[in-house]
N, C-alpha and C positions, 0 to 999 in steps of 0.2 A: 717511566710508565706507571709506577705504582700509584702516584697521586691521581691518575686518570681512571683507575679501575674502580668502578662503582658496583659491578656485578661480576661474579666469577665466570659468567657466561662469556665475558670478553676474552678470557684466556684461550678459548677454543679458536679464536681468530689469530692468535699469535704464532709466529714461526718458532722452531726449536731454538734458534739463536736468540730470539727475543725472550723466550721463556727462561733461558739460562741467564740472560742479562737481568731479567726480573728477579731471579733468585738472589743475585748479588745485591740488588737494591733492597730486597726484603731483609737480608742479613745486616746491611748497613743501618736500616731503620730499627731493627731489633736491638742492635748494640747501642745505638744512640738513646733510644727510649729507656731501655732497662738500666743503662748507666746513670740515667737521671732519676728514675722512679724506683729502681729495684725490681725484682721479680724473678721469674724462671727463665734463665738464659740458655744454658747448654742444651736442654731438651728441645727448645724451639729452633735453635741454630741447626740441629740435626735433622729436623723434619721438614725443611723448606721445600726441597724438590718433591718429596712425597706428597705434601699438601697441594702443591701446584698440579701434580699429575692427577690427584684425586678430583680436583675441580675441572680438569680438562676432560675427564672420562665420565664423571657422574654429573647429574643436574640437581645441585643443591639450590633451594631448600626442599624441592619435591623429594629428592633422594636424601636420606637421613644420614648424617655423620655423627657418630657417638664416640667422643674422645674419652678414653679411660683417664680418670682423674680430671683431665681437662687443662692441666697446667701447660700443655704443649699446643694449645689452640691459638696462640698469638698470630701465627702465620694465617690461619683460617680467618681470624678477625680482620687482618689487613686486606684480605682478598674478598671480603664480603661487605664492602662499603663503610668500613670503620676507620679508614686511614686518617681522615680529618680529625677524629677524636682520639687517635692512638696515643697522643702525648699525655692524655688524662689517665692512662692505664694505672690502676691500683690507687688512684687518688680519690678523695671523697667526692661522690657524685659523678665520677668518671667511669671508664670501662673497667669491668671486673677482670681479674687475672685468671678467671675460669669461664667456661661457657655459661651463658645466662640467657634463658629464654625470654626474659623481660627486656633484654638489651637488643635482641635481633631475632628475626624469624629463621635465620640460618643456624641458630643454636637450638637444637631440638631436645637436649637433655642436659640438666645441671648436675654435674657429678661432684668432684672434689675429693673423693676417696677412691683408692685403687681397687681394681679387679671387678668392677661393676659393669663395664661397657658391654660385654658379650651378653649378659643377662638382659640389659635394657634393650639392646639391639634385637635380640630374639623376640622380646615382647612386641617391639614395633613391627617386626616381620610377621608375627602371628596376627597382629591387627590388620596389616595389609592383606593377608590371605583371607581373613574373615570378611573384610570389606571389599574384596575383589579389586584391590588397588594394583597399580603397575609400578610403583616406585621401588627403588632399591634401598637397602639398608647396609651401612658399613660401620663396623666397629674397629677403632684404632687402639690397639693395646701395646704397651711396652713389654719387653721380656721380663722386667721386674714384676709386672702385674701377675705374671704366670707363676710367681711364687705364692700367690694367694689362692686358697682353695675354692673360692667362689667361681673363679675362671673355669675350673674343671667341671663343676656342677653345670655351668652354662654350656660348655663345649660338649659334654655328654648328652645333654638334652637337645641341643641344636643339631648335633650329628645324627641322632636317631630320628629326629623329626623330618629330615631331608628338606626343610624349608629353605629356599634360596636366600642367601645372605653372604656377605663377605666379611671376613675377619682379617685385618692387616696386623701382622705381628711386627712391630717396629723394634728391631733387635739391635740395640746399641751396647750390649754387654753390661748395662748398668741400670739400676733404678735410681735411688738417691745415693745410698752406699753401694758398693760393688755387689753384684748379685751373688747369691749363694745357693747351694743345694744341687741335687741330682739333675733337676731340669736345666739349670745353668750349664752343667757339664754336657748334657744332651745337645743343647743348642750350640755349644762350642763344636760339637762333632758335626753339626749340620753346616756350619759356616764354612765358606770357601776361604782358603788362605789368601792373603793380600797378593802374594806372587801370582796365584792362579787367576785372580780377578784382573790383575794388570795384564797378564798374558791374554786373557779372553778379550779385554778391551782392544788390545793391539791387533789381534786377529780380526775382530769385527771391523775396526777402522780400515785395515788393509783390504778386506773383502769388499767393503762398501765402495772402495775406489775402483773395483773391477767392474767394467760396464756390463749391465744386463744380468749377468749370472752371479755377481758377487753377493748381493743381498739375499737372493733365494738360497744360495749355498749356506750362508750363515744361519738363516732361519731353520733350514733342515738340520744343521748341526745342533742348534739349540733344542729342537724337538727330540732329536735322538738322545741328547744328553739328559733331558727331562725324563724320557722313558727309561733310560738306563738307571738314573738315580732312584726312580720310584721302585724299580725292581730290586735294588741293592739295599739302600738304607734310608735315604732322605725322606723325612716326613711320615715314616711308618707309624709313628706315635699318633699323629693327627689323623692319618687315614684310618687308623683303627677306631678312632672316635667318630668316623663317618664324614670327615672333611676331605675335599679335594685339596691336595697340598701343592702349592706353586712356590718354588724358590730353591735356595736363597737368591734374592734379587739385589743388585746394587742400588741402594736407596738414594743415590745421588746422580743416577743416570735417568734423566727425565724421559727420554725417548723409550728406553726399555721399560720403565715403570708404566708408561701409558699403554704400551702393548700388552703387558701382563695384566694390568687392571681391567682392560677391555675384555680380555679372556675371562677374568673372574666375574665381571659384570654380566656377561652373556650366558654364564653357566646357570643351569637350573637346579643346582645343588649347593649346599654350604661349601664355601671355598675359603681356605686359609692361605694368604699370601705372606710369605716370610721375607721381610725386607731388612737388609743390613745397612745401618746408618752409623755415622760418626757423631757422637754427642759433642756439642761445642764447635762443630765444623765452621771454619771461616774466621774464628777469633782465637789466636794462638793460646792465650792464657786459659781459655775454656777447653780447648783441645787437650792441653797438657794436664789440666786439673778439672775434669768435668764434675767431680763431686763437689768441689768448692764453688762452682758456678752453676750448680743446679738451681738453688734459690739464693739470690744475692741482694745485698743492700746496694744503694747507689755507689758507683765506683768511677774512677778516672779511666777513660778508654785506653790511653797510651800505656799506663803502667798496670792497670787492673786492680789498683789499690782502692780500698774503701774511701769514699769522700768524707765520711764522718770521722772525727777524731775522738768520738766517745769511747772511753776505755772501760765502760761498764762490763763487769765480768758476767759470763754466762752462768746461770744457776746450774745448768746441767754439768758444766765443767767443774764447778765447785763441788757438786755432788760426786762426780767421778773421782776427783782427787781424794775426797774424804773416804770413799769406798775403797780406793786403791790402798790407802794407808791402813785401813782396817783389815783388808784382805791379806796384807803382809803377815798379820798375826793370827788370822782366823781362816783356816782352809775351807770352811763351810760357805763363805761368802762368794757368790757368783752373780753375774749380771747377764740379763737376756734383753736383746734388742730385736725389734721387728723392722729391719731394713733402715734403721735411723741411727746408726752409730754416731755420725757427726751431728745430726740434728739434735740428739739428746745429750751431746757433749761427752759421750762415753769412750772416746778414742783413747784417752789415757789409760783407762782400766783395761781396754783391749790390748794395749801395748805391754802393760806391766803384768797382766795375768791372762795371757791368751788361752790357757787351758781351762779357764773358768769364765770365759766370755763366749756367749752364743748368739750369733745373729741368725735368726730363723727365716729371714725374708719377710715379705709383706703377708704375714700370717699371725695376726694378733691373737686369734682364738687359740691357735697351737701354742703360742708363746706363753699364755697364761696357764693352760693346762699342763704344759711341760714344767713350768715353775712349780705347780702343785705337786707333780710327781717327784721333783727334786726335794721339795720341802718335806714330803711324806717319808723320804728316806734319809733324812738327816742334814740336808743342805739348808743354807740360808739365802735363797734367791731374791734378787732385786729385778723387777721388770721395769726397764726405763722406756717410757712411752709417752707420746703426746696425749694430752687430755682428749682431744677430738678423736683419736684413734682407739683409745681405750673403750669407747662406746661400742666398738665392734665385738668386744669380748665380754659383754655384760653377763651372758649366761655362764661362761666359764668362770668368771670372777665370783659370781653368786654361788654356783653349785659346786664347782671343783675346788675352790679356795675357801670361801667363807663358810659354807656348810660344814666343812671338815675342820674349820678354824686352824688352817695351816699357816705357818710363819712366812708368808710371802709378802714382801714390801713392794708397793707400786710407787714409782717415782714419776709423777705426772708433770711433765714439762709443758710449756706453752699453755698454762692454765689461765683463765680469765680472757680478757681482750687480747687479740693477737694482731691487730692492725690490718695491713693491706692484704693479707691472705683471705680475709673476708668471711662470708657466711658459713662456708663448709668447714672452716678450721677454727672457729671460736671455741675456746675452752670454757664455756659458760653453763655446762649442764652436768658436770661430774659430781658436784656436791649433791645435786638433786637425786641422781640415780644411785649414788653410793650410800646416802643416808639411810636408805631402806634395807641395806644388807646387814643382817645380824653378824655379830662377832668382829666387824671391821672397825678399826680405829682410823679416824680421818683427821688429818692435821694440815694446816697451811701456815708457813712461817711468814712473819712480817718483813724479814730481811735475811741476808745470807748468814748472819751470825746465828740466827734462830734455826735456819736450815741445817747448819752443821750439827747443832744440838739435837735436832729431831732425827737426823741420820744416826747419830750416836745412840739415841734412845731406841731406834728401830732394831739395832743389833741385840738388844736385851729382850725384845718382844718374843713371846711364844704364841703369837696370834697374827692374823693379817693386818696390815697397816697400809694406808695410802697417804703420801705426802705430795701435795700439789703446790706448784710454784710457777711463776711467770718465766719467760725466756730470759729476760735480763735481770741480773741480780741487783738488789738495792741494799746499801749498807747505811743504816741510820746512825752509825757512829757509836763509839764506846760509851758515850753518855746515855744512850738508850739501850745499851746491851743489858739483857736481863741478868739480874743477880740471883734469880731463883733457880733451883735445880729443876730440870725439865721432868715433869711428871705427867703421865697420861691423864687427860681430862682436867688439867688445871689451867685456868686463865690467869692473866696478869693485869692488875689495875695500874694503868700508866698515869692517869690523872683523875682526880675526884671532881664531882660536880653535884650541885644541889638542885639544879633545874632539869638538866638533860643528861642522860647517860647513853653514850654511843658504844655499841658492841661491834667492833670491826674485825675483819679477818684478812690475812695476807697483805698485799700491797696497799689495801684500803686503810690500813692502820695509820700510815703516814698522812694520808689525806684527811682522816678523821682528826688527827692531832692538829693539822693546819686549820681545819674548820673550827675546832674548839677554841683556838687562839683568836680567830676572827670573831667568833660569837662572844667571847669575853669582852671585846670592845663594843659589843652591842648590848651589854648588860644581861647576857644569858650565860649562866655558869654551867658549862658542859664538861663532863668527864669522859674519859676514853678507856675502854677495856680491850686488850688484845685477846680476842676469843680464838686463840690459836687452835684449839681442838674443837672441831665441829661435831665430832662424836667420839667419846662421850662428852657432854657439855659439863662445864663447871656450874652445876645447879646452885651450889651454896653461894658462890660469888654473884651469880645472876640474880637470885632472889634477894640477896642483901642489897645490891645496888639498884635494882629495879624498883624496889618497894619505896625508896626514899626520894624519888624524883617525879616530876610531872610528865615527862616524856621519855619513852624508851625508843632508841633508834638502832637499827641493825644495818650494817654496811658491808656489802660483799660484791665481788666480781663473779657473780653466778646468777642464774635465772632467779627472779623473785619467787618462782614457784618451786617449792621443795628444798630450798637451801637453808642457810643459817637462820634467816629471819623467821621462816615458818617453824623451825625447831625451837627458837626462843619463844615465839608466841604460844606454841603448844605447852611448853613447860610452865609459862606464866599462867596460862589458863588452868592447867591441871592443879597448880598450887594455889589458885585463888588470888593471884596478884592482879587486881583489876585496874590497870592504869587507864586514865581517861583517853589517852592517845598513844598509839604506837606507829612508828614509821618503819616499814620494811623497804629498804633501798637496795636495789640490785639491778641486774640487766633486765630489760623489759621482756615481755612474753612475745618475742618476735626474733627472727634471725637478723643479727646485726651485720650491716653491710661494711665493705672495706673502707678504711680511712686510717688516719693516724690514731694511735691509742688515745691520745688526749681528746681527739675529736669524737671518738666512740664513747668515751666517758661522758663528755658534754651532752652528746645526743641521747644518752641514757639517763641523764640527770645525776651523774655521779662525779662531776667536777667539784672542787672545793666550793666554788661560788653557788652551784646548784644545791649542794647539800645545806649550806648556810641558809639559802633562800627558803628551802622547804621546811627546815627546822623553825625559822622565824615565823613562817606562815602558820605552822602548827601551833606554835606558842601563842600567836595572836588569837587563834580559834579557842584555845584553852582559856584565855583570859578575856574572851568576849571582845577582842579588838582593843583592849585597854592596856596592853602591856607597855 
């Protein structure tokens, strides 16, 4: 049936048996495509029946579906006319792994980060009220999103507004890492036991077989149960915020889901529907290890093992091992994660030093200010966080950490291009917003050897520091291992050049060296400097090497606006070094779409070939085309 569905309106014509069969088809397609392309698997396997029920009850795209984060929208894509293109998921030019308004009118909001859906949905509901519209608005949030404070700001506002809207709480007991905190314990109290749910299904099936009176009796029992629950405990928290609470509901029972969602749709108040789902449902490896199958690389379906034999080490795991060793001897060292224990590679530290590891949930702002409090009272905290998520705690980083010059170290994982995760997850803006922060030392290692040295250095720092690195570690080999002691603000000259000097940072150092070798064969003598410290800069080495060449080039996996290049240009201008030409090469001033990292670099003019071409073109201009 799946290949024939061009519109979700077709679902309304299917029988319950057909809908259940369709759910299995969707799971098969999810497993097949994600095994080839990688992506978010466990969360999508868990939301199949719920998404089907939503489309059976509501009329999308007139009714608006806002998926929190959006990584669980694959089923929605399959049901909204994108089956034919689903095999292109996360590939260059193909379907995005997140909702994308440019991709389909059924995607009304582009998210990518957690805890935003209720706010966006409330905004849409308020627009509807102002415009006297009739459409419904539905926000789908995971229980992990409720560890983020923005959800409560939105729930509080929506509840007091009494504007009709539906919030579906997809409760699978996990976000990426296992949920933490008081709210998680509260939801555990609301969930029905598996034994009770099985007993309830058995009673329902038995009563449904009783002619005429069976179904009415069961519906009466359900209404009585809901009334008793609301009087005793269930949902009091959400009701106190002004929501009608319905649940908990079995998230894999399409018939019951449709009945409850219709009730929510027809209510003229804000309604929260609490749905219990199983993350990874229908694929045993994902059921057993939902955290490992949240976001996966391509894998073999039969075994669940990764297709790639690439043994590249994770920078996060290398950092975790280094910190674990240091923490053995220094009780001050602690690590804070914002629901990304495995994503940032910090599982080893959690296991070895559980009393000094803190997973605060999807609460980046809280994580940073808590780190500030720890540093202010004698600890040496490390905040392990993705570059894209650190953006959410800009204010806390600036005011609570940097203003007080507290010794908090930020470990920025997934910096630079991130491949198939796409526009919302690129780590291309951190250098730009961090360079403006007083007292902050910013560094980016060229490989894992330099990463270890920077972490060692951070332990001696009595000031805030940020170390940014990509997901996958690169080892340039012992021959390129620095023999210099790591010193704040000192760069390293890797090769000298008389015509061109390339100042590169992070993984771009390797590409700069490859470009320099190719340029040598084109009679251009290019040197390379590892500009490991973006702030403070090594002004002495910069001025010395820039003054003697015809062309200065900066190379970074960061936006061209506000990064290393602009910092270098500012220093040269201030010191009166007037090169005839300067090339600032970095990510373009746009959001970079999903593709392989090599493709993203090429599209941004940052491949080895592109860099050589642009340098040769600049040299031709300098020499009037006579080089």
